[in-house]
C-alpha atoms as an extended CHARMM CRD file, in Angstrom:
* protein
*
       261  EXT
         1         1  MET       CA             20.2360000000      -19.0320000000      -85.0810000000  PROA      1               0.0000000000
         2         2  ALA       CA             22.4500000000      -21.7530000000      -83.6100000000  PROA      2               0.0000000000
         3         3  ARG       CA             23.2300000000      -21.2350000000      -79.9690000000  PROA      3               0.0000000000
         4         4  HSD       CA             26.5260000000      -22.1230000000      -78.2760000000  PROA      4               0.0000000000
         5         5  HSD       CA             25.5310000000      -23.3590000000      -74.8470000000  PROA      5               0.0000000000
         6         6  GLY       CA             29.0240000000      -23.9450000000      -73.5700000000  PROA      6               0.0000000000
         7         7  ASN       CA             29.8090000000      -27.6170000000      -74.0230000000  PROA      7               0.0000000000
         8         8  ASP       CA             33.3620000000      -26.7060000000      -73.0030000000  PROA      8               0.0000000000
         9         9  PRO       CA             34.2490000000      -26.7930000000      -69.2990000000  PROA      9               0.0000000000
        10        10  GLN       CA             32.6820000000      -24.1930000000      -67.0350000000  PROA      10              0.0000000000
        11        11  SER       CA             36.1280000000      -22.7600000000      -66.3590000000  PROA      11              0.0000000000
        12        12  ASP       CA             36.3530000000      -21.7370000000      -70.0150000000  PROA      12              0.0000000000
        13        13  ILE       CA             33.4500000000      -19.3190000000      -69.5440000000  PROA      13              0.0000000000
        14        14  LEU       CA             35.2830000000      -17.7250000000      -66.6590000000  PROA      14              0.0000000000
        15        15  ASP       CA             38.5770000000      -17.7810000000      -68.5770000000  PROA      15              0.0000000000
        16        16  GLU       CA             36.9740000000      -15.8200000000      -71.4070000000  PROA      16              0.0000000000
        17        17  ILE       CA             35.6780000000      -13.2030000000      -68.9770000000  PROA      17              0.0000000000
        18        18  LEU       CA             38.9700000000      -13.0560000000      -67.0710000000  PROA      18              0.0000000000
        19        19  SER       CA             40.8600000000      -12.3780000000      -70.3140000000  PROA      19              0.0000000000
        20        20  THR       CA             38.8750000000       -9.1550000000      -70.8460000000  PROA      20              0.0000000000
        21        21  LEU       CA             39.4980000000       -7.5410000000      -67.4450000000  PROA      21              0.0000000000
        22        22  LEU       CA             41.3350000000       -4.3300000000      -66.7380000000  PROA      22              0.0000000000
        23        23  GLU       CA             44.2450000000       -4.4340000000      -64.3010000000  PROA      23              0.0000000000
        24        24  GLY       CA             43.9130000000       -2.7530000000      -60.9530000000  PROA      24              0.0000000000
        25        25  ARG       CA             45.1410000000       -2.8830000000      -57.3650000000  PROA      25              0.0000000000
        26        26  VAL       CA             42.8700000000       -4.2520000000      -54.6450000000  PROA      26              0.0000000000
        27        27  THR       CA             42.1250000000       -1.6330000000      -51.9980000000  PROA      27              0.0000000000
        28        28  SER       CA             39.3280000000       -3.3030000000      -50.0310000000  PROA      28              0.0000000000
        29        29  VAL       CA             37.5980000000       -6.6790000000      -49.6590000000  PROA      29              0.0000000000
        30        30  LEU       CA             34.4540000000       -6.9850000000      -47.5580000000  PROA      30              0.0000000000
        31        31  ILE       CA             32.6070000000      -10.2730000000      -47.0900000000  PROA      31              0.0000000000
        32        32  GLY       CA             29.1890000000       -9.4260000000      -45.6870000000  PROA      32              0.0000000000
        33        33  LEU       CA             26.3460000000      -11.6520000000      -44.5940000000  PROA      33              0.0000000000
        34        34  HSD       CA             24.6200000000      -11.4620000000      -47.9880000000  PROA      34              0.0000000000
        35        35  TRP       CA             27.0310000000       -9.6390000000      -50.3040000000  PROA      35              0.0000000000
        36        36  THR       CA             30.7370000000       -9.5810000000      -51.0010000000  PROA      36              0.0000000000
        37        37  ALA       CA             32.3250000000       -6.3470000000      -52.2290000000  PROA      37              0.0000000000
        38        38  VAL       CA             35.7420000000       -5.8710000000      -53.8100000000  PROA      38              0.0000000000
        39        39  VAL       CA             37.1550000000       -2.4010000000      -54.4210000000  PROA      39              0.0000000000
        40        40  VAL       CA             40.0170000000       -1.8670000000      -56.8530000000  PROA      40              0.0000000000
        41        41  GLU       CA             41.9480000000        1.1590000000      -58.0000000000  PROA      41              0.0000000000
        42        42  ILE       CA             42.3310000000        1.5120000000      -61.7760000000  PROA      42              0.0000000000
        43        43  GLU       CA             44.3910000000        4.4360000000      -63.0630000000  PROA      43              0.0000000000
        44        44  GLY       CA             43.7610000000        6.3770000000      -59.8620000000  PROA      44              0.0000000000
        45        45  ARG       CA             39.9950000000        5.7360000000      -59.7520000000  PROA      45              0.0000000000
        46        46  GLN       CA             38.1120000000        3.4450000000      -57.3770000000  PROA      46              0.0000000000
        47        47  ARG       CA             35.7760000000        0.7820000000      -58.7240000000  PROA      47              0.0000000000
        48        48  CYS       CA             33.5970000000       -1.6050000000      -56.7070000000  PROA      48              0.0000000000
        49        49  GLY       CA             32.1280000000       -4.9550000000      -57.7100000000  PROA      49              0.0000000000
        50        50  LEU       CA             29.5110000000       -7.0520000000      -55.9230000000  PROA      50              0.0000000000
        51        51  ALA       CA             28.6850000000      -10.7420000000      -55.7280000000  PROA      51              0.0000000000
        52        52  SER       CA             26.4520000000      -12.8860000000      -53.5520000000  PROA      52              0.0000000000
        53        53  THR       CA             28.2350000000      -14.2860000000      -50.5170000000  PROA      53              0.0000000000
        54        54  LEU       CA             28.1020000000      -18.0700000000      -50.7510000000  PROA      54              0.0000000000
        55        55  THR       CA             29.3960000000      -20.2080000000      -47.9150000000  PROA      55              0.0000000000
        56        56  ARG       CA             29.4580000000      -23.8130000000      -46.8370000000  PROA      56              0.0000000000
        57        57  PRO       CA             29.1480000000      -25.3480000000      -43.3590000000  PROA      57              0.0000000000
        58        58  HSD       CA             32.4310000000      -25.0820000000      -41.4890000000  PROA      58              0.0000000000
        59        59  TYR       CA             34.0740000000      -25.0730000000      -38.1000000000  PROA      59              0.0000000000
        60        60  HSD       CA             35.8390000000      -21.9030000000      -37.0110000000  PROA      60              0.0000000000
        61        61  HSD       CA             38.8700000000      -23.9520000000      -35.9610000000  PROA      61              0.0000000000
        62        62  GLY       CA             39.0350000000      -25.8300000000      -39.2740000000  PROA      62              0.0000000000
        63        63  GLN       CA             40.6190000000      -24.9170000000      -42.5820000000  PROA      63              0.0000000000
        64        64  PRO       CA             40.2000000000      -21.1850000000      -43.3360000000  PROA      64              0.0000000000
        65        65  ASP       CA             37.5760000000      -20.1630000000      -45.8790000000  PROA      65              0.0000000000
        66        66  VAL       CA             39.9050000000      -17.4380000000      -47.1830000000  PROA      66              0.0000000000
        67        67  PRO       CA             43.5410000000      -18.5310000000      -46.6750000000  PROA      67              0.0000000000
        68        68  GLN       CA             44.9240000000      -15.0230000000      -47.3380000000  PROA      68              0.0000000000
        69        69  ALA       CA             42.4020000000      -13.1900000000      -45.1520000000  PROA      69              0.0000000000
        70        70  GLY       CA             43.9050000000       -9.9520000000      -43.8660000000  PROA      70              0.0000000000
        71        71  HSD       CA             46.4130000000       -9.7900000000      -46.7190000000  PROA      71              0.0000000000
        72        72  LEU       CA             44.2460000000       -9.2370000000      -49.7950000000  PROA      72              0.0000000000
        73        73  GLN       CA             44.6490000000       -5.4540000000      -49.9850000000  PROA      73              0.0000000000
        74        74  GLY       CA             47.4000000000       -4.4460000000      -52.3790000000  PROA      74              0.0000000000
        75        75  LEU       CA             47.1920000000       -7.6110000000      -54.4680000000  PROA      75              0.0000000000
        76        76  PRO       CA             46.6990000000       -7.3140000000      -58.2260000000  PROA      76              0.0000000000
        77        77  GLY       CA             43.0150000000       -7.4200000000      -59.0640000000  PROA      77              0.0000000000
        78        78  SER       CA             43.6590000000      -10.3030000000      -61.4480000000  PROA      78              0.0000000000
        79        79  ALA       CA             44.8100000000      -12.4610000000      -58.5250000000  PROA      79              0.0000000000
        80        80  LEU       CA             41.4670000000      -12.0010000000      -56.7850000000  PROA      80              0.0000000000
        81        81  ALA       CA             39.4330000000      -12.3600000000      -59.9800000000  PROA      81              0.0000000000
        82        82  ALA       CA             41.0440000000      -15.7560000000      -60.5940000000  PROA      82              0.0000000000
        83        83  LEU       CA             39.4260000000      -16.9680000000      -57.3710000000  PROA      83              0.0000000000
        84        84  ALA       CA             36.1530000000      -17.1240000000      -59.3330000000  PROA      84              0.0000000000
        85        85  LYS       CA             37.3590000000      -20.5600000000      -60.4610000000  PROA      85              0.0000000000
        86        86  ALA       CA             37.9670000000      -21.7620000000      -56.8940000000  PROA      86              0.0000000000
        87        87  GLY       CA             36.0630000000      -24.7300000000      -55.5560000000  PROA      87              0.0000000000
        88        88  HSD       CA             35.3710000000      -22.9920000000      -52.2410000000  PROA      88              0.0000000000
        89        89  PRO       CA             32.2060000000      -20.8700000000      -52.5720000000  PROA      89              0.0000000000
        90        90  THR       CA             33.4180000000      -17.9470000000      -50.4350000000  PROA      90              0.0000000000
        91        91  GLN       CA             36.5990000000      -17.6420000000      -52.4700000000  PROA      91              0.0000000000
        92        92  ALA       CA             34.5540000000      -17.8530000000      -55.6860000000  PROA      92              0.0000000000
        93        93  SER       CA             32.3270000000      -15.0510000000      -54.3460000000  PROA      93              0.0000000000
        94        94  ILE       CA             35.4060000000      -12.8650000000      -53.8950000000  PROA      94              0.0000000000
        95        95  GLY       CA             36.5120000000      -13.7440000000      -57.4160000000  PROA      95              0.0000000000
        96        96  VAL       CA             33.2230000000      -12.8140000000      -59.0670000000  PROA      96              0.0000000000
        97        97  ALA       CA             33.0460000000       -9.5530000000      -57.0880000000  PROA      97              0.0000000000
        98        98  ALA       CA             36.5700000000       -8.7650000000      -58.3150000000  PROA      98              0.0000000000
        99        99  ILE       CA             35.5240000000       -9.5470000000      -61.8880000000  PROA      99              0.0000000000
       100       100  ASN       CA             32.6510000000       -7.0880000000      -61.5550000000  PROA      100             0.0000000000
       101       101  ALA       CA             35.0550000000       -4.4210000000      -60.3060000000  PROA      101             0.0000000000
       102       102  LEU       CA             37.5510000000       -4.9840000000      -63.1180000000  PROA      102             0.0000000000
       103       103  LEU       CA             35.2610000000       -5.3010000000      -66.1460000000  PROA      103             0.0000000000
       104       104  PRO       CA             35.5330000000       -2.4770000000      -68.6890000000  PROA      104             0.0000000000
       105       105  HSD       CA             32.5330000000       -0.1760000000      -68.3390000000  PROA      105             0.0000000000
       106       106  LEU       CA             30.2100000000       -0.0350000000      -71.3530000000  PROA      106             0.0000000000
       107       107  PRO       CA             27.7910000000        2.7710000000      -70.4110000000  PROA      107             0.0000000000
       108       108  ASP       CA             26.5490000000        3.2210000000      -73.9770000000  PROA      108             0.0000000000
       109       109  ALA       CA             25.2760000000       -0.3690000000      -73.8870000000  PROA      109             0.0000000000
       110       110  TRP       CA             23.5070000000       -0.0840000000      -70.5290000000  PROA      110             0.0000000000
       111       111  ILE       CA             19.8010000000        0.6200000000      -70.1270000000  PROA      111             0.0000000000
       112       112  ASP       CA             18.2960000000        1.4960000000      -66.7540000000  PROA      112             0.0000000000
       113       113  LEU       CA             16.0390000000       -1.5050000000      -66.2860000000  PROA      113             0.0000000000
       114       114  ASN       CA             15.7940000000       -4.0670000000      -63.5320000000  PROA      114             0.0000000000
       115       115  ALA       CA             15.4940000000       -7.7930000000      -64.1110000000  PROA      115             0.0000000000
       116       116  GLY       CA             11.8370000000       -7.9480000000      -63.0950000000  PROA      116             0.0000000000
       117       117  GLU       CA             10.8860000000       -5.4370000000      -65.8020000000  PROA      117             0.0000000000
       118       118  VAL       CA             12.8940000000       -7.3000000000      -68.4290000000  PROA      118             0.0000000000
       119       119  LEU       CA             11.2770000000      -10.6200000000      -67.5180000000  PROA      119             0.0000000000
       120       120  ALA       CA              7.7670000000       -9.1750000000      -67.4980000000  PROA      120             0.0000000000
       121       121  THR       CA              8.3100000000       -7.8680000000      -71.0290000000  PROA      121             0.0000000000
       122       122  HSD       CA              9.8990000000      -10.9780000000      -72.5350000000  PROA      122             0.0000000000
       123       123  GLY       CA              7.8190000000      -13.4750000000      -70.5660000000  PROA      123             0.0000000000
       124       124  ALA       CA              4.3740000000      -12.1620000000      -71.5440000000  PROA      124             0.0000000000
       125       125  ASP       CA              2.2270000000      -15.1710000000      -72.5470000000  PROA      125             0.0000000000
       126       126  LYS       CA              5.3020000000      -17.4170000000      -72.4580000000  PROA      126             0.0000000000
       127       127  ARG       CA              6.6300000000      -20.3170000000      -70.4180000000  PROA      127             0.0000000000
       128       128  VAL       CA              9.2790000000      -18.8320000000      -68.1240000000  PROA      128             0.0000000000
       129       129  ALA       CA             11.8110000000      -20.6960000000      -66.0070000000  PROA      129             0.0000000000
       130       130  LEU       CA             13.5800000000      -18.7200000000      -63.2920000000  PROA      130             0.0000000000
       131       131  ILE       CA             16.6730000000      -20.1640000000      -61.6290000000  PROA      131             0.0000000000
       132       132  GLY       CA             16.6960000000      -18.6390000000      -58.1620000000  PROA      132             0.0000000000
       133       133  HSD       CA             13.8860000000      -17.1890000000      -56.0370000000  PROA      133             0.0000000000
       134       134  PHE       CA             13.9950000000      -13.4230000000      -56.5270000000  PROA      134             0.0000000000
       135       135  PRO       CA             11.9270000000      -10.8540000000      -54.5790000000  PROA      135             0.0000000000
       136       136  PHE       CA              9.8230000000      -10.0390000000      -57.6580000000  PROA      136             0.0000000000
       137       137  VAL       CA              8.5190000000      -13.6240000000      -58.1180000000  PROA      137             0.0000000000
       138       138  ASP       CA              4.9670000000      -12.9650000000      -56.8870000000  PROA      138             0.0000000000
       139       139  ARG       CA              4.5900000000       -9.8520000000      -59.0700000000  PROA      139             0.0000000000
       140       140  LEU       CA              6.0810000000      -11.6030000000      -62.0770000000  PROA      140             0.0000000000
       141       141  ARG       CA              3.5110000000      -14.4290000000      -62.0120000000  PROA      141             0.0000000000
       142       142  LYS       CA              0.8350000000      -11.9010000000      -63.0120000000  PROA      142             0.0000000000
       143       143  HSD       CA              2.7200000000      -10.8580000000      -66.1590000000  PROA      143             0.0000000000
       144       144  VAL       CA              3.8940000000      -14.1200000000      -67.7340000000  PROA      144             0.0000000000
       145       145  GLY       CA              2.1530000000      -17.1370000000      -69.1920000000  PROA      145             0.0000000000
       146       146  GLU       CA              3.6380000000      -19.7300000000      -66.8330000000  PROA      146             0.0000000000
       147       147  LEU       CA              6.3760000000      -19.3540000000      -64.2550000000  PROA      147             0.0000000000
       148       148  ALA       CA              8.4950000000      -22.1730000000      -62.8430000000  PROA      148             0.0000000000
       149       149  VAL       CA             10.9140000000      -21.1170000000      -60.1000000000  PROA      149             0.0000000000
       150       150  LEU       CA             13.7550000000      -23.5480000000      -59.4350000000  PROA      150             0.0000000000
       151       151  GLU       CA             15.6400000000      -23.2350000000      -56.1510000000  PROA      151             0.0000000000
       152       152  GLN       CA             18.3390000000      -25.1580000000      -54.2990000000  PROA      152             0.0000000000
       153       153  ASN       CA             16.4280000000      -24.2530000000      -51.1240000000  PROA      153             0.0000000000
       154       154  PRO       CA             12.8140000000      -24.2370000000      -52.3910000000  PROA      154             0.0000000000
       155       155  ARG       CA             10.1950000000      -22.0040000000      -50.8100000000  PROA      155             0.0000000000
       156       156  PRO       CA              6.4570000000      -22.7380000000      -51.0690000000  PROA      156             0.0000000000
       157       157  GLY       CA              5.5550000000      -22.7580000000      -54.7690000000  PROA      157             0.0000000000
       158       158  ASP       CA              9.1480000000      -23.3510000000      -55.9290000000  PROA      158             0.0000000000
       159       159  LEU       CA             10.5150000000      -26.4680000000      -57.5790000000  PROA      159             0.0000000000
       160       160  PRO       CA             13.7620000000      -28.1450000000      -56.5020000000  PROA      160             0.0000000000
       161       161  ALA       CA             16.8250000000      -27.3390000000      -58.5860000000  PROA      161             0.0000000000
       162       162  SER       CA             16.8970000000      -30.9660000000      -59.7470000000  PROA      162             0.0000000000
       163       163  SER       CA             13.7570000000      -30.2550000000      -61.8280000000  PROA      163             0.0000000000
       164       164  ALA       CA             15.8320000000      -28.2000000000      -64.2570000000  PROA      164             0.0000000000
       165       165  VAL       CA             16.3940000000      -31.1690000000      -66.5450000000  PROA      165             0.0000000000
       166       166  GLU       CA             12.6270000000      -31.3910000000      -67.1970000000  PROA      166             0.0000000000
       167       167  ILE       CA             11.7220000000      -27.6930000000      -67.0450000000  PROA      167             0.0000000000
       168       168  LEU       CA             14.4820000000      -25.8840000000      -68.9590000000  PROA      168             0.0000000000
       169       169  PRO       CA             14.1610000000      -27.6340000000      -72.3470000000  PROA      169             0.0000000000
       170       170  GLN       CA             10.4510000000      -26.6310000000      -72.4610000000  PROA      170             0.0000000000
       171       171  ALA       CA             10.8870000000      -23.0130000000      -71.3670000000  PROA      171             0.0000000000
       172       172  GLU       CA             10.5870000000      -20.1800000000      -73.8960000000  PROA      172             0.0000000000
       173       173  VAL       CA             12.3440000000      -17.7430000000      -71.5670000000  PROA      173             0.0000000000
       174       174  VAL       CA             15.0320000000      -18.8590000000      -69.1260000000  PROA      174             0.0000000000
       175       175  ALA       CA             16.3270000000      -16.4850000000      -66.4560000000  PROA      175             0.0000000000
       176       176  ILE       CA             19.4060000000      -17.6980000000      -64.5880000000  PROA      176             0.0000000000
       177       177  SER       CA             20.8470000000      -16.1750000000      -61.4400000000  PROA      177             0.0000000000
       178       178  GLY       CA             24.3720000000      -14.8090000000      -61.7510000000  PROA      178             0.0000000000
       179       179  THR       CA             25.2500000000      -16.8320000000      -58.6520000000  PROA      179             0.0000000000
       180       180  THR       CA             25.5530000000      -19.8210000000      -60.9910000000  PROA      180             0.0000000000
       181       181  LEU       CA             28.9410000000      -18.4010000000      -61.9590000000  PROA      181             0.0000000000
       182       182  ILE       CA             29.9310000000      -18.6420000000      -58.2970000000  PROA      182             0.0000000000
       183       183  ASN       CA             28.6690000000      -22.1950000000      -57.7380000000  PROA      183             0.0000000000
       184       184  HSD       CA             29.8680000000      -23.2600000000      -61.2030000000  PROA      184             0.0000000000
       185       185  THR       CA             26.5300000000      -24.5400000000      -62.5330000000  PROA      185             0.0000000000
       186       186  LEU       CA             25.9830000000      -22.0410000000      -65.3660000000  PROA      186             0.0000000000
       187       187  ASN       CA             27.5170000000      -24.2100000000      -68.0800000000  PROA      187             0.0000000000
       188       188  GLU       CA             25.2900000000      -27.1630000000      -67.1830000000  PROA      188             0.0000000000
       189       189  LEU       CA             22.1380000000      -25.0300000000      -67.0990000000  PROA      189             0.0000000000
       190       190  LEU       CA             22.8400000000      -23.3910000000      -70.4630000000  PROA      190             0.0000000000
       191       191  ALA       CA             23.2910000000      -26.8150000000      -72.0180000000  PROA      191             0.0000000000
       192       192  MET       CA             19.7270000000      -27.7570000000      -70.9700000000  PROA      192             0.0000000000
       193       193  CYS       CA             18.0660000000      -24.7490000000      -72.6170000000  PROA      193             0.0000000000
       194       194  SER       CA             16.2810000000      -24.8250000000      -75.9550000000  PROA      194             0.0000000000
       195       195  ALA       CA             18.1910000000      -23.1840000000      -78.8110000000  PROA      195             0.0000000000
       196       196  GLU       CA             15.1230000000      -20.9760000000      -79.3920000000  PROA      196             0.0000000000
       197       197  ALA       CA             14.7570000000      -19.7970000000      -75.8020000000  PROA      197             0.0000000000
       198       198  VAL       CA             15.5090000000      -16.2600000000      -74.6860000000  PROA      198             0.0000000000
       199       199  ILE       CA             18.2830000000      -16.5720000000      -72.1010000000  PROA      199             0.0000000000
       200       200  ILE       CA             18.6680000000      -13.9140000000      -69.3950000000  PROA      200             0.0000000000
       201       201  LEU       CA             21.4280000000      -13.8290000000      -66.7640000000  PROA      201             0.0000000000
       202       202  LEU       CA             20.3410000000      -11.7080000000      -63.8300000000  PROA      202             0.0000000000
       203       203  GLY       CA             21.1640000000      -10.4470000000      -60.3790000000  PROA      203             0.0000000000
       204       204  PRO       CA             23.8920000000       -8.2630000000      -58.8590000000  PROA      204             0.0000000000
       205       205  SER       CA             26.5010000000      -11.0220000000      -59.2780000000  PROA      205             0.0000000000
       206       206  THR       CA             26.0330000000      -10.9800000000      -63.0530000000  PROA      206             0.0000000000
       207       207  PRO       CA             29.1220000000       -9.7570000000      -64.9320000000  PROA      207             0.0000000000
       208       208  LEU       CA             28.1830000000       -7.1660000000      -67.5450000000  PROA      208             0.0000000000
       209       209  SER       CA             30.5000000000       -8.9000000000      -69.9980000000  PROA      209             0.0000000000
       210       210  PRO       CA             29.8680000000       -9.3660000000      -73.7330000000  PROA      210             0.0000000000
       211       211  ALA       CA             31.7910000000      -12.6440000000      -73.4440000000  PROA      211             0.0000000000
       212       212  LEU       CA             28.6000000000      -14.1830000000      -72.0630000000  PROA      212             0.0000000000
       213       213  PHE       CA             26.7530000000      -13.4090000000      -75.2900000000  PROA      213             0.0000000000
       214       214  ASP       CA             29.0930000000      -15.8300000000      -77.0720000000  PROA      214             0.0000000000
       215       215  ARG       CA             27.7800000000      -18.5420000000      -74.7450000000  PROA      215             0.0000000000
       216       216  GLY       CA             24.1400000000      -18.1580000000      -75.7410000000  PROA      216             0.0000000000
       217       217  VAL       CA             23.0210000000      -15.4910000000      -73.2710000000  PROA      217             0.0000000000
       218       218  ASP       CA             20.7780000000      -12.8270000000      -74.8550000000  PROA      218             0.0000000000
       219       219  ILE       CA             20.3540000000      -10.3080000000      -72.0070000000  PROA      219             0.0000000000
       220       220  LEU       CA             22.4200000000       -9.4340000000      -68.9480000000  PROA      220             0.0000000000
       221       221  CYS       CA             20.7420000000       -7.7580000000      -65.9750000000  PROA      221             0.0000000000
       222       222  GLY       CA             23.3450000000       -6.6410000000      -63.4600000000  PROA      222             0.0000000000
       223       223  SER       CA             24.4450000000       -3.8240000000      -61.2160000000  PROA      223             0.0000000000
       224       224  VAL       CA             26.8990000000       -0.9280000000      -61.1650000000  PROA      224             0.0000000000
       225       225  VAL       CA             28.0590000000        0.5510000000      -57.8460000000  PROA      225             0.0000000000
       226       226  THR       CA             27.7610000000        4.3400000000      -57.9540000000  PROA      226             0.0000000000
       227       227  ALA       CA             28.5240000000        5.2260000000      -54.3020000000  PROA      227             0.0000000000
       228       228  ILE       CA             31.2640000000        2.9760000000      -52.9740000000  PROA      228             0.0000000000
       229       229  GLN       CA             31.5690000000        3.9650000000      -49.3080000000  PROA      229             0.0000000000
       230       230  PRO       CA             27.8220000000        3.9150000000      -48.5100000000  PROA      230             0.0000000000
       231       231  VAL       CA             27.5270000000        0.5380000000      -50.2480000000  PROA      231             0.0000000000
       232       232  LEU       CA             30.4430000000       -0.8840000000      -48.2490000000  PROA      232             0.0000000000
       233       233  GLU       CA             28.8510000000        0.2580000000      -45.0080000000  PROA      233             0.0000000000
       234       234  VAL       CA             25.5590000000       -1.4660000000      -45.8180000000  PROA      234             0.0000000000
       235       235  VAL       CA             27.2710000000       -4.6300000000      -47.0960000000  PROA      235             0.0000000000
       236       236  GLY       CA             29.3970000000       -4.8130000000      -43.9430000000  PROA      236             0.0000000000
       237       237  GLN       CA             26.3420000000       -4.4670000000      -41.7270000000  PROA      237             0.0000000000
       238       238  GLY       CA             24.5070000000       -7.3980000000      -43.3240000000  PROA      238             0.0000000000
       239       239  GLY       CA             22.2730000000       -5.3990000000      -45.6650000000  PROA      239             0.0000000000
       240       240  SER       CA             19.9040000000       -6.9800000000      -48.1740000000  PROA      240             0.0000000000
       241       241  PHE       CA             20.2300000000       -6.0470000000      -51.8230000000  PROA      241             0.0000000000
       242       242  ARG       CA             17.3460000000       -3.5950000000      -51.5270000000  PROA      242             0.0000000000
       243       243  GLN       CA             19.3110000000       -1.7870000000      -48.8240000000  PROA      243             0.0000000000
       244       244  VAL       CA             22.5300000000       -1.9930000000      -50.8250000000  PROA      244             0.0000000000
       245       245  ARG       CA             20.7970000000       -0.6590000000      -53.9320000000  PROA      245             0.0000000000
       246       246  HSD       CA             19.3980000000        2.3240000000      -52.0670000000  PROA      246             0.0000000000
       247       247  ALA       CA             22.8940000000        3.0380000000      -50.7070000000  PROA      247             0.0000000000
       248       248  GLY       CA             24.2810000000        3.4880000000      -54.2090000000  PROA      248             0.0000000000
       249       249  VAL       CA             23.7560000000        0.8280000000      -56.8700000000  PROA      249             0.0000000000
       250       250  ARG       CA             22.3870000000        1.2620000000      -60.3790000000  PROA      250             0.0000000000
       251       251  THR       CA             20.5220000000       -1.7180000000      -61.8920000000  PROA      251             0.0000000000
       252       252  VAL       CA             21.1080000000       -1.9760000000      -65.6370000000  PROA      252             0.0000000000
       253       253  ALA       CA             20.4810000000       -4.3230000000      -68.5470000000  PROA      253             0.0000000000
       254       254  MET       CA             22.3910000000       -4.9060000000      -71.7650000000  PROA      254             0.0000000000
       255       255  SER       CA             21.7930000000       -7.2360000000      -74.7070000000  PROA      255             0.0000000000
       256       256  ARG       CA             23.7680000000       -8.9740000000      -77.4100000000  PROA      256             0.0000000000
       257       257  SER       CA             24.2010000000       -7.1070000000      -80.6870000000  PROA      257             0.0000000000
       258       258  GLY       CA             21.0060000000       -6.9720000000      -82.7180000000  PROA      258             0.0000000000
       259       259  TYR       CA             18.7610000000       -8.0580000000      -79.8430000000  PROA      259             0.0000000000
       260       260  ASN       CA             16.2690000000       -5.5840000000      -78.4130000000  PROA      260             0.0000000000
       261       261  ILE       CA             15.6670000000       -5.5290000000      -74.6910000000  PROA      261             0.0000000000
């Protein structure tokens, strides 16, 4: 089956997702040390979306990272979601978190699986490339044929992100962090993948949006916030994802039509 890897601009991927969102009013924005959370109200109900907090070096007296800081509550959710296309990483983090709050819920399509389980199943005896160093890396090595981990900030055993051009075309399973939607590298990475590879987008930043299946992604592994206030408290106090998940996050997977997880 021919695969569309997104030869169009990266913004088009985000535009397709943005066009599917529900409308809601922003009630809270929290930019924590590791995670950004956006809460919206849709038809009287609160919804919360998460995304990794990405930043860049800055001076506190320089240009603000978030120009409208302190005035985001009450804005239309679509205004925040559009920030996903921003060139500033912190603003893009807010945008992707807003997208995850505003996406239509598809509970009938969700399966309670985490990304590590999905990769262990699909990567058995296969060459696996993982974009991003996830906590399950050491466990995963025991369950797959070969594992190449590509990282912008490599740890021992990782490869630099620049190795993607050699590694991805040879990989039978490619797992890409959802943060690539925040740093705007997803389009480029998809274009490097083999048309026969199984493509997985994973991590709490991942939008659970069928629009990504039209871009060649086979499986989405993301998160759904089930207890908003406890999650906000942990996010605001610098919690890791393990802490955030225990506070009230469900990890789920969904696949394109006709593809079994």
